[in-house]
C-alpha positions in Angstrom: 45.4 0.8 -50.4 42.7 -2.2 -51.4 42.5 -6.1 -50.3 44.9 -8.2 -51.6 44.0 -10.1 -55.0 42.2 -13.3 -55.9 46.2 -14.1 -57.0 47.6 -13.5 -54.1 45.5 -15.2 -52.4 45.8 -18.1 -53.8 50.1 -18.4 -53.4 49.3 -17.3 -50.0 47.0 -20.1 -48.7 48.9 -22.8 -51.1 52.0 -21.9 -49.3 51.1 -21.5 -45.4 51.2 -24.6 -43.6 47.3 -24.6 -42.9 45.1 -27.8 -41.3 44.8 -29.3 -44.4 48.1 -30.0 -46.2 47.5 -31.6 -49.8 43.5 -32.1 -49.6 42.2 -31.2 -53.3 38.8 -32.9 -53.4 35.7 -31.7 -52.3 34.2 -35.0 -52.3 31.5 -35.2 -49.9 31.5 -31.5 -49.0 29.2 -30.8 -52.0 26.2 -29.3 -50.1 29.0 -27.1 -47.9 30.3 -25.8 -51.3 27.3 -25.1 -52.7 25.8 -23.2 -49.5 29.3 -20.8 -49.7 28.9 -20.1 -53.4 25.3 -19.2 -52.9 26.6 -16.9 -49.9 29.3 -15.5 -52.4 26.7 -15.2 -54.9 24.5 -12.9 -53.0 27.6 -10.8 -51.3 28.1 -9.8 -54.9 24.6 -9.0 -55.3 24.8 -6.7 -52.2 24.0 -8.7 -49.5 26.6 -9.7 -46.6 26.9 -12.9 -44.5 29.0 -14.5 -41.8 30.1 -18.1 -41.9 32.2 -20.2 -39.4 33.5 -23.1 -40.8 34.7 -25.7 -38.4 36.2 -29.3 -37.9 39.4 -31.4 -36.7 43.0 -30.9 -38.8 42.9 -32.4 -41.7 38.8 -32.6 -42.3 39.3 -30.1 -45.4 38.2 -26.4 -43.9 40.8 -25.0 -46.5 40.1 -27.2 -49.2 36.4 -26.4 -49.3 36.9 -22.7 -49.0 39.4 -22.4 -51.4 37.2 -24.5 -54.1 33.8 -22.6 -53.1 35.6 -19.2 -53.0 37.5 -19.1 -56.3 35.4 -17.0 -58.3 34.8 -14.4 -56.2 37.4 -12.1 -58.2 35.3 -12.8 -61.5 32.4 -11.7 -59.8 33.4 -8.4 -58.9 34.5 -8.4 -55.3 37.1 -7.4 -53.5 39.5 -10.4 -51.9 41.0 -10.5 -48.7 43.0 -13.6 -47.9 45.0 -14.8 -44.7 46.3 -18.3 -43.1 47.2 -17.9 -39.5 49.5 -20.0 -37.9 51.1 -20.5 -34.3 52.7 -17.1 -34.3 50.0 -15.5 -34.5 48.8 -15.7 -31.0 51.3 -12.8 -29.9 52.0 -11.2 -33.3 52.1 -7.5 -33.2 50.2 -7.1 -36.5 46.2 -9.0 -36.5 45.9 -11.4 -39.1 42.7 -9.5 -40.0 44.7 -6.1 -41.2 47.3 -8.8 -42.9 44.7 -10.1 -45.0 43.9 -6.5 -45.7 47.4 -5.5 -46.7 47.1 -3.2 -43.9 50.2 -1.8 -42.3 51.0 0.0 -39.1 48.2 -1.8 -37.6 49.0 -3.1 -34.0 47.1 -5.8 -32.0 45.2 -3.7 -29.4 41.8 -3.6 -29.3 41.4 0.4 -30.1 42.5 -1.0 -33.5 39.3 -2.4 -34.4 37.7 0.8 -35.4 40.3 1.6 -37.6 39.8 -1.9 -39.4 35.9 -1.1 -39.6 36.2 2.0 -41.0 38.5 0.8 -43.8 36.0 -1.9 -44.6 33.3 0.2 -45.1 35.4 2.1 -47.5 36.0 -0.6 -49.4 32.8 -2.0 -49.4 31.8 1.3 -51.0 33.3 0.6 -54.3 32.8 -3.4 -54.5 31.7 -6.0 -52.2 34.2 -7.8 -50.2 35.1 -11.0 -49.1 37.6 -11.6 -45.9 38.5 -15.1 -45.2 40.5 -16.1 -42.1 41.6 -19.7 -42.2 43.2 -21.3 -39.4 41.3 -18.8 -37.2 42.5 -20.9 -33.7 45.8 -19.3 -33.9 44.7 -15.9 -34.0 44.8 -13.1 -30.8 42.6 -11.4 -28.6 42.7 -8.2 -31.1 41.3 -10.4 -34.4 38.8 -12.2 -32.0 37.7 -8.3 -31.2 37.7 -7.5 -35.2 36.1 -10.5 -36.1 33.0 -9.8 -34.1 32.7 -6.0 -35.3 33.1 -7.1 -39.0 30.3 -10.0 -38.5 28.2 -7.5 -36.8 29.0 -5.1 -40.1 27.6 -7.9 -42.4 23.9 -7.5 -41.8 24.6 -3.6 -43.3 27.8 -4.0 -46.0 28.2 -6.2 -48.9 30.7 -8.4 -46.7 31.0 -12.1 -46.4 33.4 -12.9 -43.5 34.2 -16.9 -43.6 36.5 -17.7 -40.4 37.7 -21.2 -40.7 38.8 -22.9 -37.2 39.7 -26.2 -35.9 37.3 -26.9 -32.9 38.3 -25.4 -29.8 36.6 -27.1 -26.5 39.2 -25.3 -24.3 39.5 -21.7 -25.8 37.4 -18.8 -25.1 37.7 -17.5 -29.2 35.2 -20.0 -30.8 32.2 -20.1 -28.5 31.8 -16.0 -28.6 32.7 -16.2 -32.5 29.7 -18.8 -32.8 27.4 -17.0 -31.1 28.1 -13.6 -32.9 27.5 -15.7 -36.3 24.2 -16.9 -34.9 23.1 -13.7 -33.7 23.7 -12.0 -37.2 21.8 -15.3 -38.8 25.0 -16.6 -40.0 26.2 -20.0 -40.9 28.0 -22.7 -38.8 29.5 -25.2 -41.1 30.4 -28.2 -39.1 33.0 -30.6 -41.3 32.3 -34.2 -39.8 33.7 -37.5 -41.1 33.8 -38.5 -44.6 31.5 -41.1 -45.9 32.4 -43.6 -47.1 31.2 -43.3 -50.4 33.3 -39.6 -50.8 36.5 -41.2 -48.9 36.2 -44.4 -52.4 36.1 -41.7 -54.6 39.1 -40.1 -53.5 41.3 -43.5 -53.5 39.5 -43.6 -57.1 41.0 -40.6 -58.4 44.5 -41.1 -56.5 45.1 -44.7 -57.2 43.2 -44.8 -60.7 41.1 -47.5 -60.0 38.6 -48.3 -56.8 39.7 -49.4 -53.7 40.3 -52.8 -52.9 39.3 -55.0 -49.4 42.2 -54.3 -47.9 43.1 -50.6 -49.1 39.2 -49.8 -48.5 39.7 -51.4 -44.4 43.0 -49.2 -44.2 41.0 -46.4 -45.0 38.6 -46.8 -42.7 41.3 -46.4 -39.8 41.5 -42.4 -41.2 38.2 -42.2 -39.4 36.9 -40.2 -42.6 39.5 -37.4 -42.5 40.0 -36.7 -46.3 44.2 -35.3 -45.2 45.1 -38.9 -43.1 43.3 -41.0 -46.0 45.4 -39.2 -49.0 48.4 -38.9 -47.1 48.3 -42.7 -46.3 47.3 -43.4 -49.8 49.6 -41.1 -51.7 52.3 -43.2 -49.1 51.5 -46.5 -50.3 51.3 -45.3 -54.1 55.1 -43.8 -53.3 56.2 -47.0 -52.0 54.9 -49.3 -54.7 52.7 -50.8 -52.3 49.6 -50.4 -54.0 48.6 -53.1 -57.1 45.8 -52.9 -59.2 44.2 -55.9 -59.1 40.8 -57.3 -60.9 40.2 -53.7 -61.8 40.6 -52.7 -58.0 43.7 -51.2 -56.1 44.5 -53.1 -53.4 47.7 -54.1 -51.0 48.7 -57.6 -49.6 47.1 -57.8 -46.3 50.3 -59.1 -44.5 52.4 -55.7 -45.8 52.7 -53.2 -43.4 50.9 -49.8 -43.1 53.3 -47.1 -42.2 51.9 -44.0 -40.5 53.3 -40.7 -43.0 55.2 -38.2 -40.6 52.7 -36.0 -41.9 49.7 -37.8 -40.2 51.9 -38.4 -37.3 52.3 -34.7 -36.8 48.6 -34.0 -37.8 47.2 -36.8 -35.0 50.2 -35.2 -32.9 48.8 -31.6 -33.0 45.0 -32.7 -32.7 45.8 -34.0 -29.0 48.7 -31.1 -28.2 45.9 -28.5 -27.7 44.1 -30.4 -25.1 44.8 -29.7 -21.7 47.5 -31.5 -19.2 44.3 -33.9 -17.0 42.4 -34.8 -20.9 45.8 -35.8 -22.1 46.7 -38.0 -19.3 43.2 -39.6 -19.2 43.6 -40.1 -23.0 47.0 -42.1 -22.1 45.7 -44.3 -20.0 42.6 -44.8 -22.3 44.9 -45.6 -25.2 46.5 -48.9 -22.9 42.9 -50.2 -23.1 43.2 -50.0 -26.8 40.9 -48.1 -29.7 38.0 -48.4 -27.5 37.1 -48.3 -23.9 34.4 -48.2 -20.9 34.5 -45.3 -18.7 34.2 -47.8 -15.6 37.4 -49.7 -16.7 38.8 -46.3 -17.1 37.6 -45.1 -13.9 39.1 -48.0 -12.1 42.6 -47.6 -14.1 42.4 -43.5 -13.1 40.9 -44.1 -9.3 39.3 -40.9 -10.2 35.3 -40.5 -9.9 33.0 -40.7 -13.2 32.6 -37.4 -12.7 35.8 -36.3 -12.5 36.8 -38.3 -15.7 33.6 -36.9 -18.0 35.5 -33.3 -18.0 38.3 -34.7 -19.6 36.4 -36.8 -22.1 34.0 -34.2 -23.1 37.2 -31.7 -24.0 38.6 -35.2 -26.0 35.0 -35.9 -27.4 34.6 -31.8 -28.6 37.9 -31.8 -30.3 37.1 -35.2 -32.0 39.3 -37.1 -30.9 36.9 -39.7 -28.8 33.9 -40.8 -30.3 30.4 -42.4 -28.8 30.1 -45.8 -30.2 27.0 -46.5 -28.4 28.4 -49.1 -25.9 31.6 -47.2 -25.4 34.0 -44.6 -26.1 36.5 -44.8 -28.8 39.3 -42.9 -30.4 38.2 -41.5 -33.5 41.3 -43.5 -35.6 43.7 -45.6 -35.3 46.6 -42.9 -35.9 44.9 -40.6 -33.2 45.2 -43.5 -31.1 48.9 -44.7 -32.0 49.7 -40.8 -31.2 48.3 -41.1 -27.6 49.6 -44.2 -26.8 53.1 -43.6 -28.6 53.4 -40.6 -26.4 53.6 -42.7 -23.3 57.3 -43.2 -22.3 58.6 -46.1 -23.3 60.2 -47.1 -20.0 56.9 -47.0 -18.0 55.1 -48.7 -20.9 55.6 -52.1 -19.5 54.8 -51.4 -16.1 51.5 -49.8 -17.3 50.1 -52.6 -19.2 51.1 -54.9 -16.4 48.9 -52.7 -13.9 46.0 -52.4 -16.8 46.0 -56.1 -16.6 45.7 -56.3 -13.2 42.9 -54.0 -13.0 41.1 -55.5 -15.6 41.4 -59.2 -14.0 40.6 -57.6 -10.6 37.2 -56.5 -12.4 36.6 -60.2 -14.0 36.9 -58.7 -17.5 37.6 -61.7 -20.2 41.0 -64.0 -19.9 41.6 -62.6 -23.4 41.2 -59.0 -22.9 43.7 -59.6 -19.7 46.3 -61.4 -22.1 46.4 -58.2 -24.4 48.0 -56.5 -22.0 50.5 -58.8 -20.7 52.1 -59.4 -24.4 51.0 -55.6 -25.6 55.0 -55.1 -24.8 57.7 -57.4 -23.4 55.8 -57.6 -19.9 57.4 -56.6 -16.3 57.2 -60.1 -15.1 55.9 -60.1 -11.1 54.7 -62.9 -9.0 50.8 -61.9 -10.1 51.8 -62.0 -13.7 53.2 -65.7 -13.3 50.5 -66.5 -11.1 47.7 -65.2 -13.3 49.3 -67.2 -16.4 49.3 -70.3 -14.1 45.7 -70.1 -13.7 44.1 -68.8 -17.0 46.9 -70.5 -19.7 44.3 -73.3 -20.7 41.7 -70.7 -21.5 43.7 -67.9 -23.4 45.8 -70.2 -25.4 42.3 -72.1 -27.3 42.2 -68.2 -28.5 45.7 -67.2 -28.7 48.3 -69.8 -28.6 50.8 -67.8 -30.5 50.6 -65.4 -28.0 50.1 -67.9 -24.8 53.1 -69.4 -25.7 55.2 -66.2 -26.2 54.2 -65.6 -22.6 54.8 -68.7 -21.2 58.6 -68.3 -23.0 59.0 -64.7 -21.6 58.1 -66.0 -18.0 59.8 -69.2 -17.7 63.1 -66.9 -18.8 63.1 -65.2 -15.7 63.7 -66.3 -12.1 60.5 -65.3 -10.9 58.2 -68.5 -11.2 57.9 -71.2 -7.7 59.9 -74.9 -9.1 55.6 -76.1 -9.2 54.9 -72.6 -10.9 57.8 -73.4 -13.3 56.8 -77.2 -13.8 53.5 -76.6 -14.3 53.9 -74.0 -17.1 56.9 -75.8 -19.0 54.2 -78.9 -19.5 51.4 -76.6 -20.5 54.1 -74.9 -22.8 55.0 -78.4 -24.0 51.7 -79.7 -24.9 50.8 -75.9 -26.6 53.8 -76.4 -28.8 53.1 -80.2 -30.0 49.8 -78.9 -30.6 50.8 -75.8 -32.6 53.3 -77.9 -34.6 50.4 -80.5 -35.3 48.0 -78.0 -37.0 51.2 -76.6 -38.8 51.7 -80.0 -40.5 48.0 -80.4 -40.9 47.2 -77.4 -42.6 
């Protein structure tokens, strides 16, 4: 029995639900691809190596492996390749055994020696390239097997390549990373693509360089190639993109919908975090794309030390990044996924409470207003009192939003007669000013 062929590997990788979906471009990943090709060549010449490729969902791990290792068969190597999925966590057959084409191997630590013996025999006839993609889904037996195989790369013409999401809560990736480095292996951490690489992707997909509005949409993807590609493809399918002055662009007023594939990927990036971390992120999402830890402390009632473990987990998973002055969600799609996980029935009350906390902390009136107009607010005595005392300030910067909030408040029975008269007068002045601006323009 021999490891599966390159052709079988291609079919399996293309059909499996991996992290990277339709991403095929290597823009911005040339250095990593060159490193893998060099290690492949060395393995074909008899010197083994171990590689861990890690990164968030959609960052391009699978695309990198498929492109960089495509020539393994032509170099005379055996190729064993498997893409794990969620069902493999408790599967009876280890993913490594499946990659090697072995049957009758059970998910039992004692089977690791059988796998190792088989690999030694395979390497005696030709160098072996063993790839396990989606490693975040494998069980403990696969972890043990891969650690043994990584150790064997120092003695055999064996290239072990493992691709995984970063797993801040998982116990699997830390010892594996340690094992790779202990054998002088290579850890390739794939971060967001640079702006130039994103522009190259859009140019290939759209047939022209991106215009300013498309470039702005692409920036919201946070350098994630899968998200960029899905959003651009969605715009193309909806005929929302046009070639204008030699650039692919869209109407700035056109809505940019989140494709279901991106929504699913964003949720997947968040769902594997701990319950406490997800709840912390929900509160943070009320504050917007970026947020201050001090505000989060006040909103949650927790100590900074208590929050740091949650925030560290979110940062390790690339859901949250440090901007230098605040923390922020890595991209707007992750922010939307977290925000939309807040039940509709409590969202308005949550925004109203957030507004109260920000006002108590002395934050800018416009930030308080943002909370009150994020959804149809729950009108309380505090909301009416705050609006009565701050409408003059916020109406200068946000006249439309202030006008809408006034109408919403006046439609309730909460304001006192004095507050009602004051707000009606202010609304009339604001409407007159808005009408005059409209006429002048």
